[in-house]
N, C-alpha and C positions, 0 to 999 in steps of 0.2 A: 564518485558522488555517493554519499551516504544516504540511506533511506531516512525519511523524515516524516513523522506523524503530522506535524504542523500544529500551530496555535493560531488564534485569531490575530495575534500580533506578528506572527511569522508564518504566513499562509503560502507564499509562492513556492513552487517545486516540492509540494508535500502530498501525502496521501489525502489529507483533507481537501486540498485544491483539486486533486483528481476526482474525488467524490463530488465536489461541486460541479465540475465540468461534465461529469457523467449525468448528473441531475439535470443540467441545462439541456444536454442532448436528448435525454429521455422525455423531458417535458415538451420540447419542441416536436419530437416524433409523435407523441401521444396526443398532445393538446393542439398542435398545429400553430402555436404561437410561442414567442420567446418566454422564458421563465421571468416572471416579474421581478424587478429590483426590490420591491417592497419585501421586507423580511430577510434581506441578504445577511444582515448582521447575526440574526438568530440562526439562520442556516449554517453560517460559517462556524458559529459556536457549537452547533450540533455536530457538524462534520469533524471539527477538531476534537471534540470529546470522543466521538466514535473511533476516530483514527488512533487517539492516545490509548483508548481501551484495547484496541486490537494489538497495538505494540506491547502494552503491559501484559496482556494475555500470552502473546507469543514469547515474551521474555520469561514469563513464569513457567512456560512449557517448551522451552527451546529444544530440549533433547528429544522431544516427541515429534518435532517438525520434519526431521530428515534422518534417515538411517543409512542411506547410501547415495553416492554420487557417481555418475559415469562421465568421464572426460572423453569427448569424441576426438579421435585422431584424424586430422585433416590431411595427413601425409599418407604414406604407404603402410604404416603400422596398423595396429588394431586398437579399438576402444579399450579403455581401462576403467574398471569398476572398483570403487573404493568404499569401504565401510566408514561411515561417519560415527565416531565414538563420542564426540562432544561437539556441540554447537553453541556458540556464544553470540548473542545479539547485544549490541551496544545501543542503549537508549539515550 
């Protein structure tokens, strides 16, 4: 499954949807009541825009995101550490 920023038209299984779900959980925890449905379209627009901005920023700075990766050996060998020389994000 590819990572997906999400749009208002394509919201399911996206970063924007995860933001909305987190908002609902936090609202319930802090306010003690469910997040009102009023304003849902505007919230989704906001979350989709933020998610897209994050993806665009990461794409513009993809080589800054990771410089090494360690692959854990689940067998009898040892972990392997690899330098990441290039990272490419597909938007």
